[in-house]
C-alpha positions as CSV (number, residue, x, y, z in Angstrom):
1,M,0.2,-0.2,-0.1
2,K,2.8,2.4,1.1
3,K,4.8,1.4,-2.2
4,A,1.8,2.2,-4.2
5,L,1.2,5.5,-2.9
6,F,5.0,6.4,-3.2
7,I,4.7,5.3,-6.8
8,D,1.5,7.5,-7.3
9,A,3.4,10.6,-5.8
10,L,6.3,10.0,-7.8
11,G,4.4,9.7,-11.1
12,G,2.6,13.1,-10.0
13,F,5.6,14.8,-9.4
14,Y,6.9,13.7,-12.8
15,D,3.8,14.5,-14.4
16,L,4.3,18.2,-12.7
17,I,7.8,18.4,-14.4
18,I,6.6,17.6,-17.7
19,A,3.9,20.1,-17.4
20,G,6.2,22.8,-16.3
21,V,8.7,22.1,-18.7
22,L,6.0,22.3,-21.8
23,W,5.0,25.7,-20.2
24,L,8.6,26.9,-20.3
25,I,9.1,25.9,-24.0
26,C,5.7,27.5,-25.0
27,S,6.6,30.8,-23.1
28,L,9.9,31.1,-24.5
29,P,8.6,33.9,-27.0
30,I,7.0,36.0,-24.2
31,I,3.9,37.0,-25.9
32,T,2.4,33.3,-25.7
33,V,3.0,33.3,-21.8
34,G,-0.8,33.7,-21.3
35,P,-1.9,30.8,-23.8
36,A,0.9,28.7,-21.8
37,T,-0.3,29.7,-18.6
38,A,-3.9,29.0,-19.5
39,A,-2.9,25.5,-20.6
40,L,-0.6,24.6,-17.6
41,Y,-3.4,25.5,-15.2
42,Y,-6.0,23.2,-17.1
43,T,-3.5,20.4,-17.4
44,V,-2.4,20.5,-13.9
45,V,-6.3,20.1,-12.3
46,K,-7.6,18.0,-15.1
47,C,-4.7,15.4,-15.5
48,I,-3.0,15.4,-12.2
49,R,-5.5,16.5,-9.7
50,R,-8.3,14.6,-11.5
51,D,-6.5,12.0,-13.1
52,R,-8.2,12.6,-16.4
53,G,-6.2,12.4,-19.6
54,R,-2.6,12.5,-20.7
55,V,-0.3,15.4,-19.7
56,I,1.2,16.1,-23.2
57,Q,-2.0,15.5,-25.2
58,T,-4.3,17.8,-22.7
59,F,-1.5,20.6,-22.6
60,F,-1.3,21.3,-26.1
61,N,-5.2,20.4,-26.8
62,A,-5.7,23.3,-24.0
63,F,-3.1,25.6,-25.6
64,K,-4.5,25.2,-28.9
65,T,-8.2,25.7,-28.0
66,G,-7.6,28.6,-25.8
67,F,-5.2,30.3,-27.8
68,K,-6.8,33.2,-29.3
69,D,-8.3,34.6,-26.1
70,S,-5.4,34.1,-24.0
71,F,-3.2,35.5,-26.4
72,V,-5.2,38.6,-26.8
73,I,-5.8,39.1,-23.3
74,W,-1.9,38.2,-22.6
75,L,-1.0,41.2,-25.3
76,I,-3.1,43.6,-23.1
77,Y,-1.5,42.7,-19.9
78,L,2.0,43.0,-21.9
79,A,0.9,46.6,-23.1
80,Y,0.0,47.8,-20.1
81,L,2.8,46.7,-18.0
82,A,5.1,48.2,-20.9
83,V,3.3,51.6,-20.5
84,I,3.7,51.5,-16.6
85,T,7.2,50.4,-16.9
86,A,8.0,53.4,-19.0
87,D,6.3,55.9,-17.1
88,R,8.0,54.7,-13.8
89,F,11.3,55.0,-15.9
90,V,10.4,58.4,-16.9
91,Y,9.2,59.9,-13.5
92,G,12.0,58.2,-11.8
93,K,14.2,60.3,-14.0
94,L,12.3,63.6,-13.5
95,D,12.4,62.9,-9.7
96,A,16.1,62.7,-9.6
97,G,15.9,59.4,-8.1
98,E,14.1,60.3,-5.2
99,G,10.8,58.5,-5.7
100,G,8.4,61.3,-6.2
101,I,4.6,61.1,-6.2
102,F,4.3,60.2,-10.0
103,S,6.8,57.4,-9.9
104,S,5.3,55.9,-6.8
105,I,1.7,56.2,-8.4
106,A,3.4,54.2,-11.5
107,T,4.8,51.6,-9.1
108,V,1.4,50.9,-7.4
109,L,-0.1,50.6,-10.6
110,F,1.9,47.2,-11.1
111,V,-0.1,45.8,-8.4
112,P,-3.5,45.1,-10.3
113,P,-2.0,43.0,-13.2
114,V,0.1,40.8,-10.3
115,L,-3.0,40.2,-8.5
116,S,-5.5,39.4,-11.3
117,F,-3.1,37.5,-13.2
118,P,-3.5,33.9,-11.7
119,W,-7.4,34.4,-11.7
120,M,-7.7,35.5,-15.4
121,F,-5.4,32.8,-17.2
122,A,-7.1,30.0,-14.6
123,Y,-10.6,31.7,-15.6
124,I,-9.7,31.7,-19.4
125,S,-8.6,27.9,-19.1
126,R,-12.1,26.8,-17.8
127,F,-14.6,29.1,-19.0
128,S,-15.9,30.4,-22.4
129,N,-16.7,34.2,-22.4
130,T,-16.2,37.0,-24.0
131,R,-12.9,38.9,-23.6
132,R,-14.7,41.8,-22.0
133,N,-16.6,39.5,-19.7
134,C,-13.1,37.6,-18.8
135,F,-11.8,41.1,-17.5
136,L,-14.9,41.8,-15.5
137,C,-15.3,38.0,-14.1
138,T,-11.7,38.2,-13.2
139,V,-12.0,41.7,-11.4
140,S,-14.8,40.2,-9.3
141,L,-13.0,37.4,-8.4
142,T,-9.6,39.5,-7.3
143,V,-11.8,41.5,-5.1
144,R,-14.4,39.2,-3.7
145,H,-11.7,36.9,-2.6
146,F,-9.0,39.1,-1.8
147,G,-7.5,37.0,1.0
148,K,-7.2,34.0,-1.6
149,T,-5.8,36.7,-4.1
150,V,-3.0,37.7,-1.8
151,L,-2.1,34.0,-1.0
152,L,-1.9,33.5,-4.9
153,A,0.5,36.4,-5.3
154,L,2.6,35.1,-2.3
155,I,2.7,31.8,-4.4
156,L,3.4,33.5,-7.6
157,G,6.0,35.7,-5.8
158,G,7.8,32.8,-4.1
159,T,8.2,30.9,-7.3
160,L,9.4,34.0,-9.0
161,L,11.9,34.7,-6.3
162,L,13.0,30.9,-6.2
163,A,13.4,30.9,-9.7
164,Y,15.7,34.5,-9.7
165,L,18.1,32.9,-6.9
166,A,18.2,29.6,-8.3
167,P,17.4,29.3,-12.1
168,I,18.4,25.6,-12.4
169,T,15.2,25.0,-10.3
170,I,12.8,26.7,-13.0
171,P,11.8,23.5,-14.8
172,F,11.0,22.0,-11.2
173,I,9.0,24.6,-9.9
174,I,6.5,25.6,-12.3
175,G,4.3,22.7,-12.1
176,P,4.0,22.6,-8.4
177,C,3.2,26.5,-8.6
178,A,0.4,25.7,-10.6
179,L,-0.7,22.9,-8.3
180,L,-0.5,25.3,-5.2
181,S,-2.7,27.9,-7.4
182,S,-5.2,25.4,-8.0
183,L,-5.6,24.4,-4.7
184,V,-6.5,28.1,-3.9
185,I,-8.5,28.7,-6.8
186,E,-10.7,25.3,-7.4
187,P,-13.0,25.7,-4.6
188,V,-14.2,28.9,-6.1
189,F,-14.5,27.7,-9.3
190,R,-16.5,24.6,-8.2
191,E,-19.1,27.0,-6.9
192,L,-19.3,28.7,-10.3
193,T,-19.7,25.3,-11.9
194,K,-21.7,23.2,-9.8
195,E,-25.0,24.4,-11.3
196,M,-23.7,23.8,-15.0
197,N,-25.7,21.0,-16.9
198,T,-23.1,18.2,-17.3
199,D,-25.7,15.7,-18.9
200,G,-23.2,13.8,-21.1
201,M,-20.4,15.1,-19.9
202,D,-17.5,13.8,-17.4
203,P,-18.0,16.6,-14.7
204,W,-14.2,16.1,-13.4
205,F,-14.0,19.9,-12.5
206,N,-16.4,19.3,-9.7
207,E,-14.8,16.5,-8.1
C-alpha cells in the first residue's frame, strides 16, 4: 500500500515536471505566456489532480483551443505593463531618483495585473466568455476573494523569487506553482460550475 502511494506520488511529481517544461517551452516567446499559462493550469487540474487524460496531449489541446483569447488578453497585460514600466522609468528620472509621487503612483499601478494574473488565466482555461467579460469576472474574483488573491500572489512571488535565486530549479517549480494555485482557485470555481448542466459530460471539474 505504501509502495503504491509512493509510486503514485512519484508519478504525479513527474507529470508536474513535464507540464512545467511544456509551459517553459511554449512561453519562450514571451507573447505566448498567456496561452501557455492557461494550458498549464487546465492540465494540472484535469490530469494531475483529477487523473483525466494524458499530460502532453491535454496541454497542447488546451493550448490550441484557448490560444486566441488568452493570447489577446496577455498582449493587453503586456501593453499595460510596458506603459507603466516606461512611466516609472521617466518619472524616476524626473524625480532625480528620489521617488516622487508620480513614480510612486506608477509603481502602485503594477499591483492590479500581478493580483489578477492567476485568476485570469485559470478562468480562461475553464470558462468560455467574451474578452470583456473575462476581465469583468476576473476583477470580481480578485476583489471578492481578496484573501485568496493575496495567497496566490505570495505563491507566484515565491516561485519567481526562487527562480531568480536558483534558475536551475525553474523546470521543477512551475508545475508545483500551478498545483498550489489550483488548491486556492478550485474551491471558488466549483461554486461557479456546480450548477452547470453536465448531462453527457464527465464533470471532473466538480470532483
